[in-house]
C-alpha positions as CSV (number, residue, x, y, z in Angstrom):
1,M,97.5,-103.2,74.6
2,D,93.8,-102.1,73.9
3,Q,93.2,-102.4,70.1
4,R,91.6,-99.1,70.1
5,I,94.9,-97.8,70.9
6,I,96.9,-99.5,68.3
7,N,94.1,-98.3,65.7
8,L,94.6,-94.8,67.0
9,F,98.6,-95.1,66.5
10,D,98.0,-96.7,63.0
11,E,95.6,-93.7,62.0
12,Y,98.3,-91.4,63.5
13,T,101.1,-92.8,61.1
14,H,99.0,-93.1,58.1
15,K,96.6,-90.1,58.1
16,P,97.3,-86.2,58.6
17,L,96.6,-86.4,62.2
18,K,98.6,-83.7,64.2
19,R,100.7,-85.0,67.1
20,D,98.7,-82.9,69.5
21,D,95.6,-84.2,68.5
22,F,96.8,-87.6,68.5
23,L,98.0,-87.3,72.0
24,K,94.7,-85.9,73.4
25,R,93.0,-88.9,71.9
26,L,95.2,-91.2,73.5
27,A,95.0,-89.6,76.6
28,K,91.1,-90.3,76.7
29,L,91.8,-93.8,75.8
30,T,94.6,-94.1,78.5
31,G,93.0,-92.0,81.4
32,S,95.3,-89.1,81.3
33,M,97.9,-87.4,79.4
34,A,100.6,-88.9,81.8
35,S,99.5,-92.4,81.2
36,A,99.5,-91.6,77.3
37,L,103.2,-90.4,77.5
38,A,104.0,-93.6,79.3
39,T,102.3,-95.4,76.7
40,L,103.9,-93.8,73.6
41,P,107.5,-95.6,73.6
42,L,105.8,-98.8,73.3
43,L,104.1,-97.8,70.3
44,E,106.9,-95.8,68.7
45,I,109.9,-97.8,66.5
46,N,112.8,-98.5,68.5
47,Y,115.8,-98.8,66.1
48,A,118.2,-100.1,69.0
49,H,116.6,-103.3,68.0
50,A,116.9,-103.1,64.0
51,E,120.0,-104.7,63.4
52,T,119.6,-108.6,63.3
53,I,122.5,-109.0,60.5
54,T,125.4,-106.7,61.5
55,R,126.9,-104.5,58.6
56,Q,130.3,-106.2,59.0
57,D,128.7,-109.5,58.5
58,D,131.2,-111.2,56.0
59,R,128.7,-113.1,54.4
60,I,127.4,-110.5,52.4
61,K,128.5,-107.0,50.9
62,A,126.7,-103.9,51.5
63,E,126.7,-100.4,50.4
64,S,124.8,-97.0,49.4
65,V,124.5,-96.6,45.9
66,T,123.0,-93.6,43.8
67,F,121.3,-94.3,40.5
68,P,119.2,-92.5,37.7
69,G,115.9,-91.6,38.9
70,S,112.8,-90.1,36.7
71,D,113.5,-86.7,38.2
72,T,116.0,-86.9,40.5
73,T,119.3,-88.5,41.4
74,M,118.1,-91.6,43.7
75,K,119.9,-93.2,46.7
76,G,119.7,-96.4,48.0
77,Y,121.0,-99.3,50.3
78,L,122.3,-102.3,48.3
79,A,123.3,-105.7,49.5
80,R,124.3,-109.0,48.0
81,P,126.2,-111.9,48.9
82,A,129.7,-111.8,49.3
83,A,130.6,-114.3,46.9
84,A,131.2,-113.2,43.1
85,G,128.7,-114.1,40.8
86,K,125.0,-112.9,39.5
87,Y,122.1,-112.9,41.6
88,P,118.4,-112.5,41.0
89,A,117.2,-109.2,42.2
90,V,114.9,-107.6,44.7
91,V,113.9,-104.1,45.4
92,V,113.3,-103.9,49.0
93,I,110.5,-101.0,49.7
94,H,110.5,-99.3,53.1
95,E,107.3,-98.1,54.9
96,N,106.3,-94.5,55.2
97,R,109.1,-94.2,57.5
98,G,111.7,-94.1,54.9
99,L,115.0,-95.4,54.3
100,N,115.8,-96.6,58.0
101,P,118.0,-98.9,59.8
102,H,115.5,-101.8,60.0
103,I,114.9,-101.5,56.0
104,E,118.6,-101.8,55.6
105,D,118.4,-104.6,58.0
106,V,115.8,-106.4,55.9
107,T,117.9,-105.6,52.9
108,R,120.6,-107.5,54.5
109,R,118.8,-110.5,55.2
110,M,117.5,-110.6,51.7
111,A,121.0,-110.6,50.6
112,L,122.0,-113.3,52.9
113,A,118.9,-115.5,51.4
114,G,121.0,-115.1,48.1
115,F,119.7,-112.1,46.4
116,L,120.9,-109.1,45.2
117,A,118.7,-106.7,47.3
118,L,118.1,-102.8,46.8
119,A,116.2,-100.7,49.1
120,P,115.5,-97.2,47.4
121,D,115.0,-94.1,49.3
122,A,111.6,-92.5,48.3
123,L,112.8,-89.3,49.9
124,S,116.0,-88.8,47.7
125,G,114.5,-85.9,46.0
126,A,114.6,-84.1,49.5
127,G,117.9,-85.0,50.2
128,G,117.2,-88.7,51.8
129,T,115.3,-89.7,54.8
130,P,116.0,-87.4,58.1
131,T,116.3,-88.8,61.6
132,D,113.1,-86.6,62.7
133,E,110.1,-88.6,62.1
134,A,107.7,-85.9,62.1
135,Q,109.5,-84.4,59.2
136,V,109.5,-88.0,57.3
137,R,105.7,-87.7,57.6
138,E,105.6,-84.4,56.3
139,L,107.9,-84.9,53.3
140,F,105.9,-87.9,52.4
141,G,102.7,-85.9,52.6
142,K,104.5,-84.1,49.4
143,L,105.4,-86.9,47.2
144,D,104.3,-87.0,43.7
145,A,102.6,-90.4,43.7
146,Q,103.4,-90.9,39.8
147,K,107.0,-89.4,40.0
148,T,107.6,-91.8,43.0
149,R,106.4,-94.7,41.1
150,E,108.6,-93.9,38.1
151,N,111.6,-93.6,40.4
152,F,110.7,-97.3,41.9
153,V,110.7,-98.5,38.4
154,K,114.1,-96.9,37.5
155,A,115.1,-99.0,40.5
156,L,114.3,-101.9,38.5
157,D,116.0,-100.9,35.5
158,Y,119.4,-100.2,37.8
159,L,119.3,-103.4,39.0
160,K,118.3,-105.3,35.8
161,S,121.7,-103.5,34.3
162,R,124.0,-104.4,36.8
163,P,126.6,-107.0,36.1
164,D,126.2,-108.6,39.4
165,S,122.2,-109.5,38.4
166,T,120.8,-112.0,36.6
167,G,118.3,-109.9,35.2
168,K,115.2,-111.7,36.8
169,L,113.3,-108.8,39.0
170,G,111.2,-109.1,42.2
171,A,109.8,-106.6,44.8
172,V,108.9,-106.7,48.5
173,G,107.5,-104.1,50.2
174,F,105.8,-103.2,53.6
175,C,103.0,-100.9,54.4
176,W,103.8,-97.9,52.2
177,G,106.0,-100.1,50.4
178,G,103.3,-103.0,49.9
179,A,101.0,-100.7,48.2
180,M,104.3,-99.7,45.8
181,A,105.2,-103.5,45.3
182,N,101.6,-103.7,44.1
183,Q,102.2,-100.5,41.8
184,L,105.3,-102.2,40.4
185,A,103.3,-105.2,39.4
186,V,100.7,-103.3,37.6
187,H,103.5,-100.8,35.9
188,D,106.6,-103.2,35.0
189,P,105.8,-106.2,32.7
190,D,109.5,-107.3,33.5
191,L,108.6,-107.9,37.0
192,K,108.4,-111.7,37.7
193,A,107.7,-111.8,41.5
194,A,106.0,-108.8,43.9
195,V,105.2,-109.6,47.7
196,P,103.4,-106.8,49.3
197,F,103.2,-106.9,52.9
198,Y,100.0,-105.2,54.1
199,G,99.9,-102.9,51.4
200,R,96.9,-101.3,50.0
201,Q,95.8,-102.9,46.9
202,P,95.7,-101.5,43.4
203,E,92.5,-100.3,41.4
204,A,90.7,-103.5,40.3
205,A,90.8,-102.1,36.5
206,D,94.5,-102.2,36.7
207,V,94.8,-105.9,37.6
208,P,94.8,-107.3,34.4
209,K,98.2,-105.3,33.5
210,I,100.2,-107.7,36.0
211,K,102.3,-110.2,34.6
212,A,103.8,-110.9,37.7
213,A,103.3,-113.9,40.4
214,V,101.9,-112.0,43.5
215,Q,102.2,-113.3,47.0
216,L,100.2,-111.0,49.7
217,H,100.5,-111.1,53.4
218,Y,98.1,-109.5,55.8
219,G,97.6,-109.0,59.5
220,G,94.2,-110.4,60.5
221,L,93.4,-107.4,63.0
222,D,94.2,-104.7,59.9
223,E,90.6,-103.9,59.0
224,R,91.9,-100.3,57.3
225,I,94.0,-102.4,54.6
226,N,92.0,-105.8,54.7
227,A,89.0,-104.0,53.6
228,G,90.8,-104.0,50.1
229,I,91.3,-107.7,50.1
230,P,88.0,-109.1,48.2
231,A,88.0,-106.7,45.4
232,Y,91.7,-107.3,44.7
233,E,91.4,-111.3,45.0
234,E,88.5,-111.2,42.4
235,A,90.1,-109.0,40.2
236,L,93.3,-111.5,40.5
237,K,91.3,-114.6,40.0
238,K,89.2,-113.1,36.8
239,A,92.6,-111.7,35.2
240,R,94.2,-115.1,36.1
241,V,97.2,-113.7,37.8
242,P,99.1,-116.4,39.8
243,Y,98.7,-115.3,43.3
244,E,99.0,-116.7,46.9
245,L,97.1,-115.1,49.7
246,Y,97.6,-115.0,53.6
247,V,96.2,-113.8,56.2
248,Y,97.7,-113.8,59.8
249,E,95.1,-114.2,62.5
250,G,95.9,-112.0,65.6
251,A,98.5,-109.9,63.9
252,Q,98.4,-106.4,63.5
253,H,99.3,-104.1,60.6
254,A,103.2,-103.9,60.7
255,F,103.5,-107.4,62.0
256,N,107.0,-108.0,60.3
257,N,108.7,-105.0,61.6
258,D,110.6,-106.1,64.7
259,T,111.3,-102.5,66.0
260,A,107.6,-102.0,66.6
261,P,107.3,-103.5,69.7
262,T,103.4,-103.5,70.0
263,R,102.6,-104.5,66.5
264,Y,105.6,-107.1,65.7
265,N,104.3,-110.7,65.8
266,E,107.4,-113.3,65.8
267,A,105.5,-116.2,64.7
268,A,103.8,-114.3,62.0
269,A,106.8,-112.5,60.7
270,K,109.1,-115.8,60.9
271,L,106.4,-117.6,58.9
272,A,105.8,-115.0,56.4
273,W,109.5,-114.2,55.7
274,G,109.9,-118.2,55.0
275,R,107.1,-118.4,52.5
276,T,108.5,-114.9,51.0
277,I,112.1,-116.5,50.2
278,K,110.7,-120.0,49.2
279,F,108.0,-117.4,46.5
280,L,111.0,-115.2,45.4
281,K,113.3,-118.3,44.8
282,D,110.6,-120.4,42.9
283,K,110.0,-117.6,40.5
284,L,113.7,-116.0,40.2
285,V,116.2,-118.5,40.6
């Protein structure tokens, strides 16, 4: 697909671009409104492909949970290996689409890898993530950045307090969640490992606060996010923060999301996931 179309869709999903304006610009790129409407399903998320590990998989236990947030009762989806015991804990942080079937599946994947995994819902204060994506976009635009970050720190506190947790904490996040994983690394000294996927980088001045080891994953075609890599890497080196940085050439923003048909890159996603699990086990187990 024309990279300009993918870049436009990325702008639409990350900036306050109205749907009508997006479709008009898409029509200019595709040649007509009819072509734009035919292209749209190829760009939008398809949750029919979200379940790679079933909810009934007997190797894991999964449930909806609530826990105290900073300013609200937080909702979340928790999964862990079926066998009784204590496990290292990982917060799984969703994209700017909220806690949806894809992120729940990623949480089950994390549990299957041997972790106590929790996916908090950033939109808990609004009643939880709605199914209407336009409404999701609107609600994300109203989030208070500081309170939201504090709620995710509370998620780490909740995991640490659970009797099935070893108390060793990690975070993995995607897109909006990648930025939040970076922020947790800055603001929670108990975090041992942070794995942001194509997430906005923290301010260079905040990097010396990071106590966690960091593993960074970026799509080679993701110019918007990749513009922040050099300053972040320089700050990590200067602060002597242990880090790994991977750029997957030919991969788009959101390359790990297998419900995003035009941006999912199977080879990059599998390689990045394998690196993620190894990194988390090295740092937390």
